[in-house]
Kinemage of the C-alpha trace (Angstrom):
@kinemage 1
@onewidth
@group {chain A} dominant
@subgroup {mainchain}
@vectorlist {calphas} color= white
{ca met a 1} P 102.134 152.493 70.584
{ca asn a 2} L 100.802 154.604 73.513
{ca lys a 3} L 97.319 153.205 72.683
{ca gln a 4} L 98.374 149.787 72.800
{ca met a 5} L 100.192 150.614 76.239
{ca leu a 6} L 96.805 151.884 77.774
{ca lys a 7} L 94.903 148.986 76.536
{ca leu a 8} L 97.317 147.045 78.010
{ca phe a 9} L 97.142 148.864 81.309
{ca leu a 10} L 93.162 149.156 81.126
{ca ile a 11} L 92.969 145.185 80.909
{ca ala a 12} L 95.579 144.651 83.691
{ca leu a 13} L 93.167 147.090 85.893
{ca leu a 14} L 90.200 145.125 84.799
{ca leu a 15} L 91.713 142.049 86.060
{ca val a 16} L 93.052 143.350 89.554
{ca leu a 17} L 89.255 144.663 90.073
{ca leu a 18} L 87.574 141.563 89.124
{ca gly a 19} L 89.890 139.722 91.453
{ca gln a 20} L 89.199 142.050 94.337
{ca thr a 21} L 85.647 141.561 93.707
{ca thr a 22} L 85.955 137.613 93.677
{ca arg a 23} L 87.977 137.720 96.939
{ca ala a 24} L 85.358 140.232 98.511
{ca gln a 25} L 82.364 137.915 97.364
{ca ala a 26} L 84.409 134.831 98.582
{ca gln a 27} L 84.601 136.519 102.111
{ca thr a 28} L 81.472 137.879 102.535
{ca asn a 29} L 80.254 137.942 105.876
{ca leu a 30} L 77.251 135.597 106.448
{ca leu a 31} L 76.195 136.903 109.654
{ca gln a 32} L 72.953 138.800 110.012
{ca asn a 33} L 73.604 141.946 112.241
{ca pro a 34} L 77.266 141.208 112.842
{ca ser a 35} L 78.092 144.558 114.863
{ca phe a 36} L 75.111 144.127 117.192
{ca glu a 37} L 73.172 147.051 116.223
{ca met a 38} L 69.750 148.554 117.142
{ca pro a 39} L 67.127 147.234 117.216
{ca tyr a 40} L 67.540 145.076 120.626
{ca gln a 41} L 65.104 142.329 121.584
{ca ala a 42} L 63.198 142.272 125.049
{ca asn a 43} L 65.478 139.966 126.664
{ca gly a 44} L 68.511 142.327 125.902
{ca glu a 45} L 70.220 140.406 122.953
{ca ala a 46} L 70.666 142.250 119.474
{ca ser a 47} L 68.195 141.343 116.555
{ca ser a 48} L 68.933 138.396 114.690
{ca trp a 49} L 70.632 136.817 117.589
{ca gly a 50} L 69.347 134.666 120.453
{ca arg a 51} L 70.628 133.923 123.835
{ca trp a 52} L 72.043 130.962 125.472
{ca his a 53} L 73.261 130.312 129.245
{ca arg a 54} L 74.343 127.597 131.530
{ca asn a 55} L 72.465 126.821 134.857
{ca ser a 56} L 73.803 125.233 138.113
{ca ser a 57} L 71.196 123.988 140.904
{ca gln a 58} L 70.114 126.497 143.828
{ca asp a 59} L 71.966 124.863 146.573
{ca gln a 60} L 75.369 126.093 144.702
{ca phe a 61} L 74.641 129.606 144.417
{ca ser a 62} L 76.180 130.675 147.771
{ca asp a 63} L 79.588 128.717 147.046
{ca cys a 64} L 81.661 130.827 145.264
{ca ala a 65} L 84.901 128.908 146.296
{ca asn a 66} L 83.651 125.879 144.036
{ca gly a 67} L 82.024 128.073 141.041
{ca tyr a 68} L 78.682 128.288 139.611
{ca his a 69} L 76.196 129.448 137.146
{ca lys a 70} L 73.535 132.189 137.235
{ca leu a 71} L 71.522 133.459 134.671
{ca pro a 72} L 73.065 136.635 134.034
{ca his a 73} L 71.577 140.064 132.041
{ca trp a 74} L 71.764 140.669 128.289
{ca ser a 75} L 71.874 144.561 127.286
{ca ala a 76} L 72.850 147.046 124.863
{ca glu a 77} L 76.461 149.031 125.142
{ca thr a 78} L 76.626 152.450 123.932
{ca asn a 79} L 79.571 153.521 126.015
{ca pro a 80} L 82.174 154.369 122.740
{ca val a 81} L 85.109 152.524 125.051
{ca leu a 82} L 83.085 149.426 125.219
{ca val a 83} L 81.922 149.578 121.574
{ca arg a 84} L 84.419 148.163 119.030
{ca gln a 85} L 82.368 148.622 115.626
{ca gly a 86} L 79.236 150.497 115.094
{ca ser a 87} L 77.473 152.416 117.614
{ca val a 88} L 76.336 149.328 120.087
{ca ser a 89} L 77.849 146.324 121.239
{ca gln a 90} L 76.214 143.203 122.929
{ca his a 91} L 76.753 143.128 127.047
{ca val a 92} L 76.468 140.098 129.298
{ca gly a 93} L 77.069 140.584 132.885
{ca asn a 94} L 76.051 139.764 136.395
{ca gln a 95} L 76.753 141.293 139.792
{ca trp a 96} L 78.042 139.125 142.430
{ca asp a 97} L 77.094 135.993 140.711
{ca thr a 98} L 78.990 134.000 138.524
{ca trp a 99} L 77.631 132.891 134.972
{ca asn a 100} L 78.645 130.835 131.783
{ca ala a 101} L 76.438 132.533 128.712
{ca gly a 102} L 76.620 134.345 125.428
{ca val a 103} L 74.612 134.466 122.165
{ca phe a 104} L 74.210 132.629 119.015
{ca gln a 105} L 73.020 132.691 115.360
{ca thr a 106} L 72.037 129.955 112.874
{ca val a 107} L 73.220 130.633 109.524
{ca pro a 108} L 72.502 128.721 106.026
{ca val a 109} L 75.756 127.505 104.496
{ca thr a 110} L 77.236 125.045 101.854
{ca ala a 111} L 77.895 121.553 103.391
{ca gly a 112} L 81.368 120.322 102.943
{ca arg a 113} L 82.731 124.025 103.060
{ca thr a 114} L 84.969 125.383 105.779
{ca tyr a 115} L 83.961 128.585 107.544
{ca arg a 116} L 85.742 131.025 109.948
{ca phe a 117} L 83.778 132.395 113.048
{ca ser a 118} L 85.278 135.324 115.003
{ca val a 119} L 84.163 138.308 117.515
{ca trp a 120} L 85.941 140.930 119.192
{ca thr a 121} L 85.643 141.162 122.724
{ca tyr a 122} L 86.170 142.971 126.303
{ca ser a 123} L 85.938 141.839 129.697
{ca phe a 124} L 85.667 143.615 133.161
{ca gly a 125} L 85.794 142.430 136.717
{ca ser a 126} L 86.005 144.123 139.670
{ca asn a 127} L 84.419 145.298 143.194
{ca asn a 128} L 85.175 148.952 141.668
{ca asn a 129} L 82.861 150.551 139.327
{ca phe a 130} L 84.142 150.848 135.322
{ca pro a 131} L 86.112 152.447 133.959
{ca gly a 132} L 88.584 151.340 137.007
{ca pro a 133} L 90.706 148.450 135.862
{ca ser a 134} L 89.842 145.035 136.705
{ca glu a 135} L 91.229 142.710 139.298
{ca gly a 136} L 93.912 140.695 138.479
{ca gly a 137} L 93.571 136.933 138.875
{ca leu a 138} L 90.004 137.001 137.310
{ca gln a 139} L 89.396 134.980 134.549
{ca ser a 140} L 86.295 135.350 131.883
{ca asn a 141} L 87.420 132.526 129.906
{ca val a 142} L 86.021 133.996 126.403
{ca arg a 143} L 85.778 131.568 123.487
{ca val a 144} L 83.614 131.247 120.297
{ca gly a 145} L 82.233 127.767 119.232
{ca val a 146} L 80.420 126.297 115.976
{ca asp a 147} L 77.929 123.678 115.609
{ca pro a 148} L 78.697 121.838 111.899
{ca asn a 149} L 75.207 120.897 111.745
{ca gly a 150} L 73.416 123.736 113.013
{ca ser a 151} L 71.346 122.621 115.895
{ca gly a 152} L 71.335 125.637 117.909
{ca leu a 153} L 72.083 124.053 120.771
{ca trp a 154} L 75.271 125.371 122.861
{ca asn a 155} L 75.803 121.754 124.670
{ca asp a 156} L 75.395 119.957 121.653
{ca ser a 157} L 78.539 117.404 121.364
{ca asp a 158} L 79.262 118.501 117.870
{ca val a 159} L 80.029 121.947 118.977
{ca val a 160} L 83.688 122.895 118.278
{ca trp a 161} L 84.940 125.588 120.643
{ca gly a 162} L 88.159 127.289 119.995
{ca ala a 163} L 90.881 128.705 122.277
{ca thr a 164} L 89.992 130.444 125.354
{ca ile a 165} L 91.341 134.079 126.021
{ca asn a 166} L 90.877 136.471 128.877
{ca pro a 167} L 90.574 140.012 127.512
{ca leu a 168} L 90.388 142.043 130.810
{ca asp a 169} L 90.432 145.982 130.078
{ca thr a 170} L 91.053 145.329 126.169
{ca trp a 171} L 89.585 144.483 123.102
{ca gln a 172} L 90.703 140.903 121.424
{ca gln a 173} L 89.734 138.924 118.854
{ca val a 174} L 88.646 134.970 119.210
{ca ser a 175} L 87.930 132.677 115.991
{ca val a 176} L 87.318 128.990 115.406
{ca glu a 177} L 87.428 127.396 112.034
{ca val a 178} L 84.878 124.502 111.373
{ca thr a 179} L 83.804 122.253 108.212
{ca ala a 180} L 80.017 122.514 107.484
{ca thr a 181} L 78.093 119.133 107.824
{ca gly a 182} L 74.766 120.440 106.861
{ca asn a 183} L 73.237 123.033 105.009
{ca gln a 184} L 73.370 125.323 108.337
{ca ile a 185} L 75.922 125.901 111.177
{ca ser a 186} L 75.239 127.554 114.463
{ca val a 187} L 77.951 129.957 115.973
{ca phe a 188} L 78.045 130.818 119.666
{ca thr a 189} L 79.803 133.362 121.929
{ca ser a 190} L 80.695 132.261 125.432
{ca ala a 191} L 82.191 134.045 128.697
{ca asn a 192} L 82.837 131.638 131.695
{ca trp a 193} L 83.284 133.543 134.706
{ca gly a 194} L 82.106 130.606 136.893
{ca val a 195} L 85.121 128.445 136.873
{ca gln a 196} L 85.062 125.699 139.023
{ca gly a 197} L 87.809 126.119 142.095
{ca val a 198} L 88.342 129.786 141.479
{ca asn a 199} L 86.061 132.322 143.765
{ca gln a 200} L 85.403 134.874 141.338
{ca cys a 201} L 82.153 136.771 143.118
{ca arg a 202} L 82.402 140.270 142.372
{ca ala a 203} L 80.173 143.427 141.989
{ca his a 204} L 81.053 143.538 138.145
{ca leu a 205} L 81.639 140.768 136.157
{ca asp a 206} L 80.952 142.091 132.529
{ca thr a 207} L 81.700 140.755 129.013
{ca trp a 208} L 80.915 142.564 125.607
{ca phe a 209} L 80.896 141.316 122.208
{ca asp a 210} L 81.069 143.120 118.681
{ca ala a 211} L 82.402 142.892 115.055
{ca ala a 212} L 81.322 139.325 114.632
{ca glu a 213} L 82.113 137.610 111.545
{ca leu a 214} L 81.498 134.417 109.517
{ca ile a 215} L 83.230 134.122 106.080
{ca glu a 216} L 84.081 131.162 103.811
{ca val a 217} L 87.859 130.152 103.995
{ca gly a 218} L 88.018 127.341 101.648
{ca pro a 219} L 86.313 124.703 99.140
{ca pro a 220} L 85.725 121.537 100.491
{ca pro a 221} L 88.903 119.522 100.556
{ca thr a 222} L 89.446 117.123 97.354
{ca asn a 223} L 90.512 113.317 97.604
{ca thr a 224} L 93.575 113.494 95.427
{ca pro a 225} L 94.691 110.014 95.203
{ca ala a 226} L 98.149 109.552 95.898
{ca pro a 227} L 100.474 108.840 92.646
{ca leu a 228} L 101.019 104.804 91.955
{ca pro a 229} L 104.393 104.003 92.565
{ca thr a 230} L 106.831 103.271 89.574
{ca gln a 231} L 108.523 100.979 91.523
{ca pro a 232} L 108.357 98.682 94.463
{ca pro a 233} L 109.588 100.552 97.349
{ca pro a 234} L 113.296 99.954 98.515
{ca pro a 235} L 113.405 97.640 101.674
{ca pro a 236} L 113.716 99.118 105.323
{ca gln a 237} L 116.776 99.852 106.722
{ca pro a 238} L 118.466 97.777 109.066
{ca val a 239} L 118.399 98.737 112.656
{ca ile a 240} L 121.043 101.183 113.654
{ca thr a 241} L 121.476 102.176 117.214
{ca asn a 242} L 124.320 104.855 118.139
{ca thr a 243} L 125.565 104.971 121.664
{ca pro a 244} L 127.543 108.217 122.057
{ca val a 245} L 130.088 107.155 124.993
{ca pro a 246} L 129.464 103.421 125.428
{ca pro a 247} L 131.507 101.303 127.598
{ca thr a 248} L 133.979 99.518 125.255
{ca pro a 249} L 132.597 96.263 124.841
{ca thr a 250} L 134.793 93.207 125.256
{ca phe a 251} L 134.861 89.570 123.996
{ca thr a 252} L 137.016 87.504 125.896
{ca pro a 253} L 137.346 83.974 125.023
{ca glu a 254} L 136.760 81.348 127.775
{ca val a 255} L 140.180 79.901 128.570
{ca pro a 256} L 140.515 77.043 131.019
{ca pro a 257} L 142.335 77.530 133.785
{ca thr a 258} L 145.981 76.202 133.913
{ca asn a 259} L 148.322 75.666 137.044
{ca thr a 260} L 150.897 77.537 135.282
{ca pro a 261} L 152.689 80.012 138.031
{ca val a 262} L 152.307 83.754 136.617
{ca pro a 263} L 156.269 84.871 137.127
{ca thr a 264} L 156.281 87.542 139.684
{ca asp a 265} L 157.881 90.271 137.448
{ca thr a 266} L 154.911 89.973 134.633
{ca pro a 267} L 152.872 92.906 134.818
{ca val a 268} L 148.949 92.040 135.132
{ca pro a 269} L 147.269 93.136 131.944
{ca thr a 270} L 144.686 95.854 132.170
{ca asn a 271} L 141.431 96.741 130.274
{ca thr a 272} L 143.067 99.284 128.207
{ca pro a 273} L 140.295 101.246 126.428
{ca val a 274} L 140.531 100.806 122.481
{ca pro a 275} L 140.988 104.218 120.902
{ca gly a 276} L 138.679 105.147 118.179
{ca gly a 277} L 134.949 104.074 117.780
{ca thr a 278} L 133.104 100.466 117.526
{ca ile a 279} L 130.811 98.946 114.948
{ca cys a 280} L 128.733 96.000 116.562
{ca val a 281} L 126.920 93.968 113.677
{ca asn a 282} L 124.477 91.160 113.990
{ca ala a 283} L 121.745 89.471 111.730
{ca phe a 284} L 118.047 88.382 113.069
{ca ala a 285} L 115.954 85.877 111.833
{ca asp a 286} L 112.952 88.372 110.259
{ca asp a 287} L 110.153 85.795 110.042
{ca asn a 288} L 107.652 87.673 109.030
{ca ala a 289} L 109.767 90.232 107.045
{ca asn a 290} L 108.527 93.555 108.610
{ca gly a 291} L 112.340 95.045 108.820
{ca gln a 292} L 112.382 94.841 112.404
{ca arg a 293} L 113.174 92.508 115.309
{ca asp a 294} L 110.126 91.375 116.960
{ca glu a 295} L 110.259 89.875 120.268
{ca asn a 296} L 109.630 86.405 119.080
{ca glu a 297} L 112.299 86.647 116.995
{ca gly a 298} L 115.721 85.313 117.354
{ca phe a 299} L 118.973 85.592 115.400
{ca met a 300} L 120.513 84.293 112.111
{ca gly a 301} L 123.819 82.459 111.822
{ca gly a 302} L 125.844 82.270 108.455
{ca val a 303} L 125.549 85.642 107.448
{ca thr a 304} L 128.538 87.298 106.580
{ca phe a 305} L 129.574 90.964 107.248
{ca thr a 306} L 131.928 93.342 105.410
{ca ile a 307} L 132.898 96.760 106.827
{ca ala a 308} L 134.669 99.282 103.972
{ca ser a 309} L 135.846 102.778 104.121
{ca ser a 310} L 135.496 104.640 101.132
{ca thr a 311} L 138.972 103.317 100.160
{ca gln a 312} L 139.254 99.613 101.354
{ca leu a 313} L 137.998 96.673 103.079
{ca val a 314} L 138.496 97.339 106.637
{ca ala a 315} L 137.112 94.173 108.470
{ca gln a 316} L 134.943 91.206 107.763
{ca ala a 317} L 133.123 88.435 109.864
{ca val a 318} L 130.202 85.640 110.214
{ca ser a 319} L 127.019 85.666 112.216
{ca ser a 320} L 126.762 82.839 114.636
{ca gly a 321} L 123.124 82.996 115.350
{ca ser a 322} L 123.396 84.051 118.823
{ca pro a 323} L 122.458 87.358 120.604
{ca gln a 324} L 126.162 88.432 120.893
{ca pro a 325} L 126.845 91.131 118.113
{ca val a 326} L 130.183 90.884 116.191
{ca cys a 327} L 132.112 93.943 117.095
{ca phe a 328} L 134.969 95.559 115.445
{ca glu a 329} L 136.799 98.016 117.944
{ca gly a 330} L 139.537 100.574 117.402
{ca leu a 331} L 138.126 102.173 114.220
{ca glu a 332} L 139.336 105.297 112.843
{ca pro a 333} L 136.624 108.201 113.001
{ca gly a 334} L 134.701 108.553 109.450
{ca ala a 335} L 132.287 107.304 107.188
{ca tyr a 336} L 131.781 103.192 106.896
{ca thr a 337} L 129.777 101.219 104.810
{ca val a 338} L 128.480 98.086 106.327
{ca thr a 339} L 127.082 95.211 104.202
{ca gln a 340} L 125.364 91.888 104.703
{ca ile a 341} L 125.950 88.922 102.467
{ca val a 342} L 123.254 86.177 103.004
{ca pro a 343} L 123.782 82.603 101.856
{ca gly a 344} L 121.558 81.234 98.796
{ca ala a 345} L 119.172 79.617 101.268
{ca leu a 346} L 118.085 83.028 103.064
{ca glu a 347} L 116.683 85.963 101.744
{ca met a 348} L 117.353 89.738 102.958
{ca thr a 349} L 114.212 91.514 104.592
{ca thr a 350} L 116.392 94.704 104.952
{ca ala a 351} L 118.448 96.823 102.854
{ca ala a 352} L 121.877 95.052 102.050
{ca ser a 353} L 124.032 97.539 103.184
{ca ala a 354} L 124.129 101.051 105.475
{ca thr a 355} L 126.357 103.785 105.680
{ca leu a 356} L 127.448 105.060 108.985
{ca glu a 357} L 129.454 107.917 110.184
{ca leu a 358} L 131.510 107.010 113.073
{ca ser a 359} L 133.344 109.196 115.837
{ca val a 360} L 135.789 108.654 118.567
{ca gly a 361} L 133.840 106.892 121.636
{ca asn a 362} L 131.044 106.030 119.424
{ca val a 363} L 129.505 102.566 119.667
{ca ile a 364} L 127.366 102.158 116.580
{ca gly a 365} L 124.980 98.971 116.541
{ca val a 366} L 123.348 97.749 113.002
{ca glu a 367} L 121.029 94.899 112.955
{ca phe a 368} L 120.511 93.340 109.402
{ca gly a 369} L 117.041 91.027 108.628
{ca ser a 370} L 116.822 87.913 106.649
{ca arg a 371} L 114.682 84.837 106.586
{ca val a 372} L 114.678 81.265 105.093
{ca arg a 373} L 113.852 81.836 101.273
{ca ser a 374} L 110.412 79.802 100.773
{ca ala a 375} L 110.935 76.604 98.796
{ca ala a 376} L 110.025 76.739 95.126
{ca pro a 377} L 107.750 73.944 93.966
{ca thr a 378} L 109.634 70.797 92.808
{ca thr a 379} L 108.694 68.199 90.092
{ca ala a 380} L 108.876 64.391 91.016
{ca val a 381} L 111.370 62.708 88.447
{ca ala a 382} L 111.566 59.039 88.366
{ca thr a 383} L 114.734 57.191 88.551
{ca glu a 384} L 115.281 53.791 87.325
{ca val a 385} L 117.018 51.601 90.422
{ca ala a 386} L 118.804 48.235 88.996
{ca ser a 387} L 117.406 45.528 91.634
{ca val a 388} L 118.848 42.100 91.811
{ca pro a 389} L 116.324 39.525 90.259
{ca glu a 390} L 114.565 37.281 92.503
{ca val a 391} L 115.853 33.665 92.099
{ca val a 392} L 112.901 31.176 92.284
{ca val a 393} L 113.818 27.392 92.339
{ca thr a 394} L 110.512 25.334 90.776
{ca pro a 395} L 110.327 21.691 91.155
{ca pro a 396} L 109.723 19.653 87.578
{ca thr a 397} L 106.439 18.828 86.831
{ca glu a 398} L 105.083 15.613 85.029
{ca thr a 399} L 102.986 17.731 82.465
{ca thr a 400} L 103.944 16.357 79.019
{ca gly a 401} L 103.018 18.609 75.936
{ca ser a 402} L 104.081 21.571 77.571
{ca thr a 403} L 104.329 24.816 75.037
{ca ser a 404} L 106.152 27.124 77.664
{ca gly a 405} L 108.621 29.344 75.761
{ca ser a 406} L 110.996 29.525 78.378
{ca ser a 407} L 114.144 28.051 77.703
{ca ser a 408} L 114.826 26.420 81.137
{ca ser a 409} L 111.278 24.539 80.975
{ca ala a 410} L 112.568 23.213 77.190
{ca gly a 411} L 115.711 21.914 78.499
{ca val a 412} L 113.955 19.874 80.971
{ca ser a 413} L 111.420 18.164 78.312
{ca trp a 414} L 114.469 16.911 75.943
{ca leu a 415} L 116.289 15.580 78.689
{ca ala a 416} L 113.032 13.322 79.577
{ca val a 417} L 112.880 12.504 76.176
{ca gly a 418} L 116.095 11.403 75.674
{ca gly a 419} L 116.314 9.327 78.883
{ca leu a 420} L 113.226 7.464 77.630
{ca leu a 421} L 115.171 6.735 74.308
{ca leu a 422} L 118.031 5.134 76.062
{ca leu a 423} L 115.847 2.913 78.107
{ca val a 424} L 114.257 1.733 74.983
{ca thr a 425} L 117.302 1.093 73.320
{ca ala a 426} L 118.668 -0.816 76.206
{ca val a 427} L 115.466 -3.069 76.523
{ca ile a 428} L 115.943 -3.928 72.529
{ca leu a 429} L 119.713 -4.709 73.143
{ca leu a 430} L 118.925 -6.786 76.272
{ca gly a 431} L 116.275 -8.736 74.192
{ca val a 432} L 118.395 -9.367 71.227
{ca leu a 433} L 121.396 -10.477 73.525
{ca val a 434} L 118.746 -13.057 75.489
{ca phe a 435} L 117.534 -14.180 71.918
{ca leu a 436} L 121.035 -14.960 70.488
{ca val a 437} L 122.142 -16.753 73.460
{ca leu a 438} L 118.831 -18.907 73.618
{ca arg a 439} L 119.521 -19.811 70.035
{ca gly a 440} L 123.038 -20.670 70.577
{ca gln a 441} L 122.081 -23.175 73.244
{ca lys a 442} L 119.419 -24.670 70.933
{ca thr a 443} L 122.029 -25.285 68.101
{ca ala a 444} L 124.636 -26.864 70.417
């Protein structure tokens, strides 16, 4: 049992050591000569570092009131008070002339990863010699910057500068984080004693840098897609306004004046405030269905509003389509549910209800949105319409032998035939009668 416990302990210790090693590797300082140790170059900057500075024109050098920037001096500092790490620090300074300068280094990195650059810094400004205190009110304006594409130019527009500090007579750390855009980045230290509009010309204007560090602080960000919604999002809530202590709105119907005299003993009515709270409700025509009443959108009529407490229906009204809301006054403090009910021709563009917490003196306004429902496609249906037949009188024709199947034309033909037979019969009878008369005369 003891052996098993010992094995577990050794495994746990090994895991801890591996984790510490991985963390140490992840936070390895990527800078060369980060503590600005010897040797130093001929111009006074530490090995592996370069120097940079800002220059003003010659005619500005005598105008301390407006501030200017003149080439400072770089050197190695060995005074233990002015060394933060190791045995040397990087000094940049000038006498009487204000300046803006620092040192920089370009480092290979991995594109897309985030890095933090930091450095410890100390400033001294005075007409008296060190180690006397700095003069109050002076500003060294120390900061650090990183160019994520590693151009090595302090004035590149891509340089990301961190916050500015003023470490007079004390060591302070300043830092900035940047995501690399290429396979190298450039880091810059900066002090700016030549702030425009500040008279800072002093016998000593000095800044020291030490214990710099550049570490990787995170992997490249991943674009994790947002989860797809399993159901459509709920409609927006109606627009609710809450006026803590409003004037109580009154809606008095306009009554035509009458000539009825008012009795002298009748008291004149006064506008007595209604105790409790007020809820005002209206409906707007949300034509674009964005859940908000835009300037070009009006109001909707025919929408029914109900106000209910937790136990009962309190009030009900219908919108008129005018900007004037429907207000329910004198409501007791508490929670209320306001609901809109739209007719069949409308569809809601906001939630159907809203829950309000009403207190004494509150006037809460609620505006529900709705719009005319989109017309569904319709199919044309043919309907039979009984029509009155048109009566046409056609004159008879003299054409014989007609084979028309029309009953009216057949009747006309038989009538003509009958008349003709009657005429022939009459002629025969007349002939017989004439024959008999003539024969009787011959016999006599």
